[in-house]
Structure formats: structure tokens, C-alpha cells
C-alpha positions in Angstrom: 58.4 151.1 105.3 57.8 151.3 101.6 59.9 149.1 99.2 61.1 146.7 101.8 60.1 143.2 101.3 60.2 140.6 104.1 60.9 137.0 103.3 58.1 134.5 103.3 58.4 132.2 106.4 55.0 130.9 106.5 56.0 127.4 104.7 57.5 124.5 106.4 61.2 124.7 107.3 63.3 122.5 105.1 66.5 120.9 106.2 69.7 122.2 104.8 70.5 120.8 101.3 73.9 119.7 102.1 72.8 117.4 104.9 72.3 113.8 104.0 70.1 111.2 105.8 71.7 108.0 106.9 69.9 106.3 103.9 71.3 108.6 101.4 74.8 108.2 103.0 74.7 104.4 102.8 73.8 104.8 99.0 76.8 107.1 98.2 79.3 105.6 95.9 82.4 104.4 97.6 84.5 107.1 96.1 82.4 109.8 97.2 82.4 108.3 100.9 86.2 108.2 100.8 86.4 111.7 99.6 83.9 112.9 102.3 86.0 110.9 105.0 89.3 112.5 103.7 87.6 116.0 104.0 86.5 115.3 107.6 90.0 113.9 108.5 91.7 117.0 107.0 89.5 119.2 108.9 90.2 117.2 112.1 93.8 117.5 111.6 93.9 121.2 110.8 92.0 121.8 113.8 94.1 120.0 116.1 97.2 121.6 114.6 95.7 125.0 115.1 94.8 124.4 118.7 98.5 123.1 119.3 99.9 126.0 117.6 97.8 128.3 119.6 98.7 126.7 122.8 102.3 127.0 122.2 102.1 130.6 121.1 100.1 131.4 124.2 102.6 129.8 126.5 105.6 130.9 124.8 104.5 134.6 125.2 103.0 134.1 128.6 99.6 134.9 127.8 97.0 135.1 130.7 94.7 132.1 130.9 91.7 134.3 130.3 93.3 135.7 127.0 94.2 132.0 126.0 90.5 130.8 126.7 89.1 133.6 124.6 91.6 133.0 121.9 90.4 129.2 121.9 86.9 130.5 121.6 87.6 132.4 118.6 89.6 129.7 116.9 86.9 127.0 117.6 84.2 129.3 116.2 86.3 130.1 113.1 87.0 126.5 112.6 83.4 125.6 112.9 82.4 128.2 110.3 84.6 126.6 107.6 83.8 123.3 108.8 82.8 120.0 106.8 79.5 118.5 107.5 79.9 115.5 109.4 76.6 114.0 108.3 
């Protein structure tokens, strides 16, 4: 194909930029650590709330176990896509 350019993948694979090593996390200012902890706690709380709400809705409407499990799978994938890095 003419005109199509493929990305150069011959170089070394670099870690994601948003991930921090343990040493970098230890050197983070206290305010930034607290902010990160609050973001992680907020994600955990929203995930637990969403699972509880989904469970309530599925039980209320009498949804089958298979459909409920598939709904859980979709919810967990969506939550992981918008997730906060725990590292």
C-alpha cells in the first residue's frame, strides 16, 4: 500500500508515563500522595456503589444469572477503562 506508514516498533518498549516506581512514589510530596489516595478511594467507592446498584436492579427485575454476570463483566471493564492508576 502506498502512502500508509507503519509505526516504528524496533526500539525498546518504554513503561507508561503515568506509572511511578516505588522510589518515585516515596519522593512524592505529601499533598500529591493524599490527592492520589483520595482519587483511588473515590474510584473504589464508585465501583462498589455501581456494583451494588447493578445487583439491586438485576434482582428487582428478575434478570437471569447469565445476563447479570454479563452485566457485571461490562461494568468492571468500563470501570477499569476509567480507572486511576494504583501505582
